[in-house]
N, CA, C and O atoms as CSV, one atom per row, in Angstrom:
chain,resi,resn,atom,element,x,y,z
A,1,MET,N,N,-75.498,-96.965,-318.010
A,1,MET,CA,C,-74.664,-96.991,-316.835
A,1,MET,C,C,-75.462,-96.512,-315.630
A,1,MET,O,O,-76.336,-95.652,-315.737
A,2,ILE,N,N,-75.142,-97.080,-314.504
A,2,ILE,CA,C,-75.822,-96.726,-313.270
A,2,ILE,C,C,-74.957,-95.732,-312.506
A,2,ILE,O,O,-73.801,-96.020,-312.197
A,3,ASN,N,N,-75.511,-94.571,-312.202
A,3,ASN,CA,C,-74.794,-93.558,-311.442
A,3,ASN,C,C,-75.037,-93.819,-309.957
A,3,ASN,O,O,-76.158,-93.669,-309.471
A,4,ILE,N,N,-73.983,-94.209,-309.241
A,4,ILE,CA,C,-74.147,-94.525,-307.821
A,4,ILE,C,C,-73.694,-93.379,-306.918
A,4,ILE,O,O,-73.446,-93.588,-305.731
A,5,ASN,N,N,-73.586,-92.186,-307.463
A,5,ASN,CA,C,-73.194,-91.025,-306.675
A,5,ASN,C,C,-74.114,-90.838,-305.480
A,5,ASN,O,O,-73.679,-90.394,-304.417
A,6,GLU,N,N,-75.372,-91.175,-305.653
A,6,GLU,CA,C,-76.350,-91.064,-304.567
A,6,GLU,C,C,-75.931,-91.923,-303.368
A,6,GLU,O,O,-76.085,-91.503,-302.221
A,7,LEU,N,N,-75.405,-93.114,-303.629
A,7,LEU,CA,C,-74.962,-93.992,-302.547
A,7,LEU,C,C,-73.679,-93.490,-301.897
A,7,LEU,O,O,-73.501,-93.608,-300.685
A,8,VAL,N,N,-72.790,-92.932,-302.705
A,8,VAL,CA,C,-71.522,-92.427,-302.178
A,8,VAL,C,C,-71.770,-91.289,-301.192
A,8,VAL,O,O,-70.981,-91.093,-300.267
A,9,ASN,N,N,-72.845,-90.542,-301.375
A,9,ASN,CA,C,-73.177,-89.427,-300.486
A,9,ASN,C,C,-74.263,-89.759,-299.472
A,9,ASN,O,O,-74.662,-88.889,-298.698
A,10,ASP,N,N,-74.748,-90.992,-299.458
A,10,ASP,CA,C,-75.794,-91.411,-298.524
A,10,ASP,C,C,-75.195,-91.589,-297.130
A,10,ASP,O,O,-74.186,-92.276,-296.976
A,11,SER,N,N,-75.805,-90.978,-296.119
A,11,SER,CA,C,-75.261,-91.044,-294.757
A,11,SER,C,C,-75.264,-92.456,-294.187
A,11,SER,O,O,-74.582,-92.713,-293.195
A,12,ASP,N,N,-76.014,-93.380,-294.789
A,12,ASP,CA,C,-75.977,-94.776,-294.347
A,12,ASP,C,C,-74.670,-95.456,-294.749
A,12,ASP,O,O,-74.271,-96.442,-294.130
A,13,PHE,N,N,-74.011,-94.947,-295.763
A,13,PHE,CA,C,-72.798,-95.570,-296.279
A,13,PHE,C,C,-71.545,-94.725,-296.072
A,13,PHE,O,O,-70.465,-95.265,-295.829
A,14,CYS,N,N,-71.682,-93.410,-296.165
A,14,CYS,CA,C,-70.490,-92.562,-296.165
A,14,CYS,C,C,-70.159,-92.041,-294.776
A,14,CYS,O,O,-70.956,-92.130,-293.843
A,15,GLN,N,N,-68.985,-91.508,-294.675
A,15,GLN,CA,C,-68.516,-90.876,-293.452
A,15,GLN,C,C,-67.654,-89.695,-293.859
A,15,GLN,O,O,-67.289,-89.556,-295.027
A,16,PHE,N,N,-67.333,-88.854,-292.906
A,16,PHE,CA,C,-66.484,-87.709,-293.200
A,16,PHE,C,C,-65.034,-88.072,-292.916
A,16,PHE,O,O,-64.713,-88.649,-291.877
A,17,ILE,N,N,-64.165,-87.723,-293.857
A,17,ILE,CA,C,-62.724,-87.857,-293.661
A,17,ILE,C,C,-62.108,-86.497,-293.960
A,17,ILE,O,O,-62.740,-85.645,-294.584
A,18,GLU,N,N,-60.889,-86.302,-293.519
A,18,GLU,CA,C,-60.209,-85.038,-293.781
A,18,GLU,C,C,-59.180,-85.234,-294.881
A,18,GLU,O,O,-58.340,-86.131,-294.815
A,19,ALA,N,N,-59.259,-84.387,-295.884
A,19,ALA,CA,C,-58.307,-84.430,-296.995
A,19,ALA,C,C,-57.967,-83.002,-297.387
A,19,ALA,O,O,-58.857,-82.195,-297.654
A,20,ASN,N,N,-56.694,-82.697,-297.419
A,20,ASN,CA,C,-56.228,-81.352,-297.788
A,20,ASN,C,C,-56.837,-80.270,-296.909
A,20,ASN,O,O,-57.142,-79.179,-297.390
A,21,GLY,N,N,-57.017,-80.561,-295.626
A,21,GLY,CA,C,-57.559,-79.590,-294.689
A,21,GLY,C,C,-59.057,-79.406,-294.767
A,21,GLY,O,O,-59.602,-78.544,-294.077
A,22,LYS,N,N,-59.747,-80.192,-295.591
A,22,LYS,CA,C,-61.204,-80.090,-295.728
A,22,LYS,C,C,-61.847,-81.411,-295.346
A,22,LYS,O,O,-61.256,-82.477,-295.516
A,23,LYS,N,N,-63.063,-81.329,-294.828
A,23,LYS,CA,C,-63.820,-82.550,-294.557
A,23,LYS,C,C,-64.608,-82.901,-295.812
A,23,LYS,O,O,-65.306,-82.057,-296.375
A,24,ILE,N,N,-64.488,-84.153,-296.244
A,24,ILE,CA,C,-65.216,-84.607,-297.425
A,24,ILE,C,C,-65.991,-85.870,-297.087
A,24,ILE,O,O,-65.626,-86.614,-296.176
A,25,LYS,N,N,-67.065,-86.101,-297.834
A,25,LYS,CA,C,-67.845,-87.326,-297.685
A,25,LYS,C,C,-67.224,-88.412,-298.546
A,25,LYS,O,O,-66.867,-88.181,-299.701
A,26,ALA,N,N,-67.100,-89.603,-297.965
A,26,ALA,CA,C,-66.513,-90.716,-298.709
A,26,ALA,C,C,-66.954,-92.031,-298.091
A,26,ALA,O,O,-67.294,-92.099,-296.910
A,27,VAL,N,N,-66.942,-93.069,-298.906
A,27,VAL,CA,C,-67.117,-94.429,-298.417
A,27,VAL,C,C,-65.710,-94.994,-298.284
A,27,VAL,O,O,-64.971,-95.065,-299.266
A,28,VAL,N,N,-65.339,-95.396,-297.072
A,28,VAL,CA,C,-63.981,-95.877,-296.807
A,28,VAL,C,C,-64.043,-97.326,-296.352
A,28,VAL,O,O,-64.822,-97.683,-295.468
A,29,GLN,N,N,-63.209,-98.155,-296.970
A,29,GLN,CA,C,-63.116,-99.568,-296.607
A,29,GLN,C,C,-61.653,-99.976,-296.656
A,29,GLN,O,O,-60.849,-99.384,-297.376
A,30,TYR,N,N,-61.324,-101.003,-295.874
A,30,TYR,CA,C,-59.985,-101.572,-295.987
A,30,TYR,C,C,-59.952,-102.429,-297.244
A,30,TYR,O,O,-60.981,-102.965,-297.656
A,31,LEU,N,N,-58.789,-102.562,-297.853
A,31,LEU,CA,C,-58.671,-103.335,-299.088
A,31,LEU,C,C,-58.954,-104.811,-298.837
A,31,LEU,O,O,-58.616,-105.355,-297.786
A,32,SER,N,N,-59.577,-105.444,-299.819
A,32,SER,CA,C,-59.827,-106.884,-299.750
A,32,SER,C,C,-58.531,-107.633,-300.062
A,32,SER,O,O,-57.558,-107.035,-300.523
A,33,ASN,N,N,-58.524,-108.930,-299.812
A,33,ASN,CA,C,-57.341,-109.740,-300.126
A,33,ASN,C,C,-56.999,-109.673,-301.612
A,33,ASN,O,O,-55.827,-109.583,-301.976
A,34,ASP,N,N,-58.018,-109.717,-302.470
A,34,ASP,CA,C,-57.775,-109.636,-303.914
A,34,ASP,C,C,-57.143,-108.300,-304.301
A,34,ASP,O,O,-56.228,-108.256,-305.124
A,35,GLU,N,N,-57.630,-107.216,-303.706
A,35,GLU,CA,C,-57.062,-105.902,-304.008
A,35,GLU,C,C,-55.623,-105.795,-303.498
A,35,GLU,O,O,-54.783,-105.161,-304.136
A,36,MET,N,N,-55.342,-106.409,-302.361
A,36,MET,CA,C,-53.980,-106.390,-301.819
A,36,MET,C,C,-53.013,-107.127,-302.741
A,36,MET,O,O,-51.847,-106.748,-302.846
A,37,GLN,N,N,-53.489,-108.180,-303.413
A,37,GLN,CA,C,-52.621,-108.957,-304.300
A,37,GLN,C,C,-52.160,-108.143,-305.503
A,37,GLN,O,O,-51.140,-108.472,-306.109
A,38,ARG,N,N,-52.881,-107.101,-305.856
A,38,ARG,CA,C,-52.511,-106.255,-306.992
A,38,ARG,C,C,-51.412,-105.254,-306.653
A,38,ARG,O,O,-50.841,-104.625,-307.544
A,39,LEU,N,N,-51.118,-105.110,-305.361
A,39,LEU,CA,C,-50.090,-104.162,-304.930
A,39,LEU,C,C,-48.700,-104.778,-305.065
A,39,LEU,O,O,-48.567,-106.002,-305.063
A,40,PRO,N,N,-47.669,-103.951,-305.183
A,40,PRO,CA,C,-46.304,-104.491,-305.186
A,40,PRO,C,C,-46.044,-105.251,-303.882
A,40,PRO,O,O,-46.557,-104.872,-302.829
A,41,GLU,N,N,-45.256,-106.313,-303.951
A,41,GLU,CA,C,-45.037,-107.170,-302.783
A,41,GLU,C,C,-44.537,-106.410,-301.565
A,41,GLU,O,O,-44.965,-106.695,-300.446
A,42,GLY,N,N,-43.657,-105.466,-301.752
A,42,GLY,CA,C,-43.109,-104.720,-300.629
A,42,GLY,C,C,-44.097,-103.795,-299.953
A,42,GLY,O,O,-43.822,-103.292,-298.864
A,43,GLU,N,N,-45.242,-103.559,-300.572
A,43,GLU,CA,C,-46.252,-102.657,-300.021
A,43,GLU,C,C,-47.398,-103.392,-299.336
A,43,GLU,O,O,-48.218,-102.757,-298.672
A,44,ARG,N,N,-47.475,-104.680,-299.476
A,44,ARG,CA,C,-48.639,-105.431,-298.996
A,44,ARG,C,C,-48.754,-105.490,-297.481
A,44,ARG,O,O,-49.853,-105.673,-296.958
A,45,TYR,N,N,-47.658,-105.341,-296.775
A,45,TYR,CA,C,-47.712,-105.447,-295.319
A,45,TYR,C,C,-48.252,-104.173,-294.669
A,45,TYR,O,O,-48.642,-104.195,-293.501
A,46,LYS,N,N,-48.279,-103.078,-295.400
A,46,LYS,CA,C,-48.751,-101.804,-294.859
A,46,LYS,C,C,-50.273,-101.731,-294.931
A,46,LYS,O,O,-50.904,-102.372,-295.773
A,47,GLU,N,N,-50.840,-100.947,-294.043
A,47,GLU,CA,C,-52.293,-100.782,-294.004
A,47,GLU,C,C,-52.745,-99.876,-295.149
A,47,GLU,O,O,-52.208,-98.784,-295.337
A,48,HIS,N,N,-53.731,-100.339,-295.908
A,48,HIS,CA,C,-54.278,-99.587,-297.039
A,48,HIS,C,C,-55.780,-99.414,-296.856
A,48,HIS,O,O,-56.441,-100.242,-296.229
A,49,ILE,N,N,-56.304,-98.334,-297.408
A,49,ILE,CA,C,-57.749,-98.138,-297.440
A,49,ILE,C,C,-58.170,-97.796,-298.860
A,49,ILE,O,O,-57.383,-97.294,-299.662
A,50,ARG,N,N,-59.431,-98.081,-299.144
A,50,ARG,CA,C,-60.043,-97.704,-300.421
A,50,ARG,C,C,-61.023,-96.579,-300.124
A,50,ARG,O,O,-61.842,-96.685,-299.211
A,51,ILE,N,N,-60.939,-95.507,-300.893
A,51,ILE,CA,C,-61.781,-94.331,-300.702
A,51,ILE,C,C,-62.615,-94.139,-301.955
A,51,ILE,O,O,-62.070,-93.948,-303.042
A,52,ASP,N,N,-63.927,-94.187,-301.810
A,52,ASP,CA,C,-64.843,-93.907,-302.915
A,52,ASP,C,C,-65.519,-92.575,-302.619
A,52,ASP,O,O,-66.199,-92.432,-301.603
A,53,THR,N,N,-65.332,-91.600,-303.504
A,53,THR,CA,C,-65.876,-90.266,-303.279
A,53,THR,C,C,-66.088,-89.555,-304.608
A,53,THR,O,O,-65.531,-89.946,-305.634
A,54,ASP,N,N,-66.898,-88.510,-304.574
A,54,ASP,CA,C,-67.050,-87.685,-305.770
A,54,ASP,C,C,-66.176,-86.436,-305.680
A,54,ASP,O,O,-66.224,-85.582,-306.565
A,55,CYS,N,N,-65.377,-86.324,-304.617
A,55,CYS,CA,C,-64.435,-85.211,-304.458
A,55,CYS,C,C,-63.123,-85.540,-305.159
A,55,CYS,O,O,-62.739,-86.703,-305.284
A,56,GLU,N,N,-62.458,-84.507,-305.603
A,56,GLU,CA,C,-61.196,-84.675,-306.329
A,56,GLU,C,C,-60.032,-84.771,-305.352
A,56,GLU,O,O,-59.835,-83.883,-304.523
A,57,LEU,N,N,-59.265,-85.845,-305.452
A,57,LEU,CA,C,-58.023,-86.005,-304.697
A,57,LEU,C,C,-56.889,-86.182,-305.699
A,57,LEU,O,O,-57.117,-86.584,-306.840
A,58,ASN,N,N,-55.685,-85.884,-305.273
A,58,ASN,CA,C,-54.509,-86.049,-306.122
A,58,ASN,C,C,-53.586,-87.090,-305.508
A,58,ASN,O,O,-53.644,-87.356,-304.308
A,59,LEU,N,N,-52.739,-87.672,-306.338
A,59,LEU,CA,C,-51.756,-88.607,-305.818
A,59,LEU,C,C,-50.864,-87.892,-304.808
A,59,LEU,O,O,-50.492,-86.736,-305.010
A,60,GLN,N,N,-50.527,-88.572,-303.737
A,60,GLN,CA,C,-49.712,-88.086,-302.624
A,60,GLN,C,C,-50.442,-87.117,-301.703
A,60,GLN,O,O,-49.816,-86.554,-300.805
A,61,ASP,N,N,-51.749,-86.899,-301.892
A,61,ASP,CA,C,-52.514,-86.095,-300.942
A,61,ASP,C,C,-52.581,-86.823,-299.607
A,61,ASP,O,O,-52.625,-88.053,-299.566
A,62,SER,N,N,-52.589,-86.066,-298.520
A,62,SER,CA,C,-52.753,-86.635,-297.183
A,62,SER,C,C,-54.235,-86.746,-296.864
A,62,SER,O,O,-55.010,-85.819,-297.100
A,63,VAL,N,N,-54.615,-87.902,-296.323
A,63,VAL,CA,C,-55.991,-88.161,-295.920
A,63,VAL,C,C,-55.947,-88.668,-294.487
A,63,VAL,O,O,-55.132,-89.532,-294.162
A,64,PHE,N,N,-56.810,-88.145,-293.628
A,64,PHE,CA,C,-56.865,-88.591,-292.239
A,64,PHE,C,C,-58.148,-89.383,-292.017
A,64,PHE,O,O,-59.251,-88.898,-292.271
A,65,TYR,N,N,-57.978,-90.617,-291.534
A,65,TYR,CA,C,-59.103,-91.522,-291.298
A,65,TYR,C,C,-58.871,-92.251,-289.979
A,65,TYR,O,O,-57.844,-92.906,-289.798
A,66,LYS,N,N,-59.816,-92.137,-289.070
A,66,LYS,CA,C,-59.742,-92.772,-287.745
A,66,LYS,C,C,-58.437,-92.441,-287.022
A,66,LYS,O,O,-57.826,-93.306,-286.393
A,67,GLY,N,N,-58.022,-91.182,-287.120
A,67,GLY,CA,C,-56.841,-90.717,-286.406
A,67,GLY,C,C,-55.510,-91.060,-287.047
A,67,GLY,O,O,-54.462,-90.726,-286.495
A,68,ASN,N,N,-55.526,-91.714,-288.191
A,68,ASN,CA,C,-54.291,-92.088,-288.884
A,68,ASN,C,C,-54.155,-91.320,-290.190
A,68,ASN,O,O,-55.149,-90.970,-290.827
A,69,GLU,N,N,-52.914,-91.064,-290.578
A,69,GLU,CA,C,-52.654,-90.373,-291.840
A,69,GLU,C,C,-52.370,-91.393,-292.932
A,69,GLU,O,O,-51.620,-92.350,-292.735
A,70,TYR,N,N,-52.982,-91.169,-294.080
A,70,TYR,CA,C,-52.779,-92.016,-295.256
A,70,TYR,C,C,-52.369,-91.119,-296.410
A,70,TYR,O,O,-52.694,-89.932,-296.429
A,71,ARG,N,N,-51.649,-91.691,-297.380
A,71,ARG,CA,C,-51.278,-90.978,-298.603
A,71,ARG,C,C,-51.918,-91.674,-299.791
A,71,ARG,O,O,-51.864,-92.898,-299.909
A,72,VAL,N,N,-52.524,-90.886,-300.672
A,72,VAL,CA,C,-53.165,-91.433,-301.868
A,72,VAL,C,C,-52.072,-91.905,-302.824
A,72,VAL,O,O,-51.173,-91.142,-303.179
A,73,VAL,N,N,-52.158,-93.180,-303.241
A,73,VAL,CA,C,-51.127,-93.744,-304.116
A,73,VAL,C,C,-51.681,-94.274,-305.441
A,73,VAL,O,O,-50.914,-94.590,-306.350
A,74,TYR,N,N,-52.998,-94.372,-305.553
A,74,TYR,CA,C,-53.578,-94.940,-306.772
A,74,TYR,C,C,-54.962,-94.350,-306.979
A,74,TYR,O,O,-55.690,-94.113,-306.015
A,75,GLU,N,N,-55.325,-94.115,-308.225
A,75,GLU,CA,C,-56.620,-93.519,-308.547
A,75,GLU,C,C,-57.267,-94.267,-309.706
A,75,GLU,O,O,-56.601,-94.625,-310.678
A,76,GLN,N,N,-58.565,-94.498,-309.591
A,76,GLN,CA,C,-59.357,-95.033,-310.695
A,76,GLN,C,C,-60.530,-94.086,-310.914
A,76,GLN,O,O,-61.267,-93.774,-309.979
A,77,ASP,N,N,-60.696,-93.637,-312.133
A,77,ASP,CA,C,-61.773,-92.704,-312.453
A,77,ASP,C,C,-63.012,-93.472,-312.890
A,77,ASP,O,O,-63.062,-94.033,-313.985
A,78,TRP,N,N,-63.998,-93.487,-312.025
A,78,TRP,CA,C,-65.291,-94.101,-312.328
A,78,TRP,C,C,-66.335,-92.995,-312.488
A,78,TRP,O,O,-67.484,-93.149,-312.072
A,79,GLY,N,N,-65.922,-91.874,-313.098
A,79,GLY,CA,C,-66.790,-90.717,-313.266
A,79,GLY,C,C,-68.095,-91.028,-313.968
A,79,GLY,O,O,-69.107,-90.379,-313.706
A,80,SER,N,N,-68.091,-92.011,-314.856
A,80,SER,CA,C,-69.328,-92.397,-315.541
A,80,SER,C,C,-70.344,-92.968,-314.561
A,80,SER,O,O,-71.547,-92.967,-314.824
A,81,TYR,N,N,-69.844,-93.456,-313.426
A,81,TYR,CA,C,-70.715,-94.010,-312.393
A,81,TYR,C,C,-70.914,-93.039,-311.232
A,81,TYR,O,O,-71.603,-93.368,-310.267
A,82,GLY,N,N,-70.325,-91.860,-311.312
A,82,GLY,CA,C,-70.558,-90.825,-310.318
A,82,GLY,C,C,-69.552,-90.742,-309.184
A,82,GLY,O,O,-69.807,-90.057,-308.193
A,83,TYR,N,N,-68.422,-91.416,-309.301
A,83,TYR,CA,C,-67.431,-91.347,-308.228
A,83,TYR,C,C,-66.040,-91.687,-308.746
A,83,TYR,O,O,-65.871,-92.129,-309.883
A,84,LYS,N,N,-65.056,-91.474,-307.892
A,84,LYS,CA,C,-63.685,-91.900,-308.157
A,84,LYS,C,C,-63.257,-92.812,-307.020
A,84,LYS,O,O,-63.706,-92.665,-305.884
A,85,ASN,N,N,-62.390,-93.748,-307.342
A,85,ASN,CA,C,-61.893,-94.718,-306.379
A,85,ASN,C,C,-60.411,-94.446,-306.161
A,85,ASN,O,O,-59.639,-94.370,-307.117
A,86,TYR,N,N,-60.020,-94.303,-304.908
A,86,TYR,CA,C,-58.625,-94.046,-304.564
A,86,TYR,C,C,-58.128,-95.126,-303.611
A,86,TYR,O,O,-58.890,-95.640,-302.793
A,87,THR,N,N,-56.863,-95.463,-303.720
A,87,THR,CA,C,-56.208,-96.336,-302.753
A,87,THR,C,C,-55.203,-95.479,-302.008
A,87,THR,O,O,-54.431,-94.736,-302.614
A,88,ALA,N,N,-55.220,-95.590,-300.676
A,88,ALA,CA,C,-54.300,-94.813,-299.845
A,88,ALA,C,C,-53.558,-95.748,-298.901
A,88,ALA,O,O,-54.121,-96.726,-298.408
A,89,ILE,N,N,-52.300,-95.442,-298.657
A,89,ILE,CA,C,-51.442,-96.250,-297.791
A,89,ILE,C,C,-51.172,-95.479,-296.501
A,89,ILE,O,O,-51.002,-94.259,-296.516
A,90,ARG,N,N,-51.136,-96.204,-295.390
A,90,ARG,CA,C,-50.880,-95.551,-294.108
A,90,ARG,C,C,-49.484,-94.939,-294.115
A,90,ARG,O,O,-48.513,-95.562,-294.544
A,91,PHE,N,N,-49.410,-93.716,-293.634
A,91,PHE,CA,C,-48.167,-92.946,-293.635
A,91,PHE,C,C,-47.802,-92.635,-292.195
A,91,PHE,O,O,-48.531,-91.915,-291.512
A,92,ASP,N,N,-46.683,-93.168,-291.726
A,92,ASP,CA,C,-46.263,-92.968,-290.341
A,92,ASP,C,C,-45.249,-91.850,-290.187
A,92,ASP,O,O,-44.809,-91.567,-289.073
A,93,GLY,N,N,-44.874,-91.217,-291.270
A,93,GLY,CA,C,-43.910,-90.136,-291.200
A,93,GLY,C,C,-42.477,-90.579,-291.416
A,93,GLY,O,O,-41.603,-89.746,-291.656
A,94,LEU,N,N,-42.219,-91.877,-291.334
A,94,LEU,CA,C,-40.862,-92.365,-291.558
A,94,LEU,C,C,-40.526,-92.376,-293.039
A,94,LEU,O,O,-39.361,-92.289,-293.427
A,95,GLU,N,N,-41.565,-92.485,-293.862
A,95,GLU,CA,C,-41.382,-92.544,-295.311
A,95,GLU,C,C,-41.375,-91.128,-295.862
A,95,GLU,O,O,-42.358,-90.694,-296.463
A,96,ASN,N,N,-40.301,-90.417,-295.668
A,96,ASN,CA,C,-40.204,-89.039,-296.113
A,96,ASN,C,C,-39.852,-89.008,-297.593
A,96,ASN,O,O,-38.796,-89.508,-297.979
A,97,PRO,N,N,-40.713,-88.434,-298.431
A,97,PRO,CA,C,-40.424,-88.407,-299.870
A,97,PRO,C,C,-39.201,-87.565,-300.224
A,97,PRO,O,O,-38.655,-87.706,-301.319
A,98,ASN,N,N,-38.759,-86.686,-299.310
A,98,ASN,CA,C,-37.602,-85.837,-299.581
A,98,ASN,C,C,-36.327,-86.378,-298.945
A,98,ASN,O,O,-35.325,-85.668,-298.849
A,99,SER,N,N,-36.366,-87.620,-298.515
A,99,SER,CA,C,-35.209,-88.206,-297.844
A,99,SER,C,C,-34.029,-88.311,-298.805
A,99,SER,O,O,-34.189,-88.688,-299.966
A,100,ASN,N,N,-32.862,-87.976,-298.312
A,100,ASN,CA,C,-31.640,-88.103,-299.111
A,100,ASN,C,C,-30.999,-89.464,-298.940
A,100,ASN,O,O,-29.936,-89.728,-299.503
A,101,GLY,N,N,-31.631,-90.325,-298.174
A,101,GLY,CA,C,-31.085,-91.657,-297.955
A,101,GLY,C,C,-29.966,-91.625,-296.932
A,101,GLY,O,O,-29.904,-90.728,-296.092
A,102,PHE,N,N,-29.101,-92.590,-297.007
A,102,PHE,CA,C,-27.989,-92.704,-296.071
A,102,PHE,C,C,-26.732,-92.121,-296.698
A,102,PHE,O,O,-26.492,-92.263,-297.898
A,103,GLU,N,N,-25.941,-91.468,-295.870
A,103,GLU,CA,C,-24.659,-90.956,-296.340
A,103,GLU,C,C,-23.584,-91.985,-296.046
A,103,GLU,O,O,-23.509,-92.516,-294.937
A,104,LEU,N,N,-22.764,-92.264,-297.028
A,104,LEU,CA,C,-21.653,-93.188,-296.837
A,104,LEU,C,C,-20.452,-92.421,-296.314
A,104,LEU,O,O,-20.120,-91.346,-296.814
A,105,THR,N,N,-19.809,-92.979,-295.309
A,105,THR,CA,C,-18.630,-92.307,-294.746
A,105,THR,C,C,-17.390,-93.130,-294.976
A,105,THR,O,O,-16.299,-92.728,-294.573
């Protein structure tokens, strides 16, 4: 197996993003059309990013990239290759996980 951790931390490829109040090195890209097709239909219209890093993130962690907040929704462990792959969805604050929904009157 080829360990590409060196590339994930190479300044030619990576950038700093903020996650959990810390700056971490990561390679960030927008999802390709093929990757978007794997998402549930109702989620495809939202902006998603792919984060490749050797730092540990958890599902629902907040990540800030280019001034926008994203939430981690999917994780793939490529530890044998020296990194983990995360998918994050743009979070505008309207999608409150603690929402009680609508009250019927």
